[in-house]
N, C-alpha and C positions, 0 to 999 in steps of 0.2 A: 504493500499500499504506499501510495507517496502523497504526502500531505501538500498543499499547494497554497499560496497567499490568498487569503480570502476564506479558506477553509475554516470550520469551528476545530478548534484546539481539542484534541481528545482529552476527556476529564481522567483524571489519576487521584490516587490519595498513595502517598509514600510513605514509608518508615525512613527518619533521618537519622543523621549523627546525633548522639548525645539522647537516644530513646524518644524522639519527637515524631511527629506528622507532620506532613503539609500536602494540602490537596489545591488542586487548580480551583476548585470552586469557593475555597476558603479566600482565595486572592483575587476574586472577581473584583473588577473595579481598579486594578492595579494592572499596571505594565510588566510583563514578566520575560526574563531572558532565560530559557531554559537551555540548559546546554548539556550535551550527551558525550561522553567521554570514554575512552577503553578501560583504564585502569589507574588507580590511585598511584600517586609517587613513582611514576615514570616520567621520562624525560620531557615528552611532549604535552602531556596531561598537568604536570607541574607547571610548566611555562604559562600554560592556558590558566589553568587556577589562579595563579600568583598574577597575571593580568589582569583579570575579572578582580580579584582582592584589591590590587593597586589604582583600579579604575572605580571602585566602588563609590567614593565620593561623588564622582560624575554622573554613575548611574543613579544615584540616589535623587540628585539635583534633577535629572529627567523624570523623575518617580519610576523608576523600575527597579524590580525585584530580581537578584540572581538566585538560581537554583541550579545545582549540577546532578547530573546522573549519571550512575555507571551500575554495574553489577556487582561491586566489591561489598564485601559485608557490611554492617554497622559498624564493627570493632574496627576494620580498617579505614573506614571514613574518619572514625573517632582520630585515629593517628595521624592521617593526611592532614585533617585541618588541625591538629595540634603543632605538628611540624611545621606546617608553613602559615599559621595563624590567619585560617580563612573564616571570614567573618559571615559568610551564607551558607545556607542549609545544602547538604549533600544527600541525596536520596540513593536509598539502597534497593536496587530493582533486581534483587536475586532470582527472582523466577522470570524476568524479562518481560513482563506484561507492558510497562511503560514505554520501552524498546521497541518493541512489537508494535504498539499503538502508534507511535510515531515514525515508523519505518526504518528505524535506524540499525535494526538488527540484521546483519547481512551476510552474504559470503564475500570472504575477502581473501587476498591471495599474498603469501610472502614468502620470498624464496622458492617459487614454484610448489608451493603447498596451499591448499584450500582449506579453510576453517570459516566457523561463523564467528561474528564478532561485532562489536559496536564501531559503526562509521561514526568518526567525530563530526557531530552535526550541532546546529544550534537554531533555536526558533525564537522569534521576538512575538509575544503574545500581547494583543492589546487589551484596552480595559473591559472589552465586551467578551473577551475569550476568543477571539478570532485571530489567525494566523496572519500578523502583520509583514513578516519577512522572515526568511529560511537561509540557512547556509548548510549545503552537504557536503561531505567528504573534503573538509576544508583543510587549510593549512593554518597551524596556530599565529604564524607571524602576519601582525597586522589586522588578525581578525576582531581582536577586543574593540580596537579602535573602529573598525567598520559595524561592529554591533553597537556600539554606544552612540557614533553618528546617526544610525537608523532608529534608535531609541530616542534622541534630542530632536528628531523631525516628527515623530508619531505624536 
């Protein structure tokens, strides 16, 4: 399934670091940056998370909340957040339901081997719960800036 700009963002409720939960429904009325990443504490994922962390004041000024999603456990999220002082929730999607709903769980290839995994993607969701922008199979460099620019214009 591919989500397009203008589509309603799939509803979800997920367990987060620190034993919390987050749901799209509870965040209605706010802009949401929902970013999917492959694995906690790996080079690209750490660079992306720290980029969102460092730009959080600008996202806050734009009225946007940031939520990260991977299939890592809550315990792993807790360690990742503590190590890099990440000030936004990380959803543990261990069963893959949120990844499936957003179409980011796909076949990937690495060194000639095929496997299933999260394709790094981000979605900007507007206050009404509609997808306002989407980035798929993205490169980390420059990505946070592109999402911030889109959030500021929304």
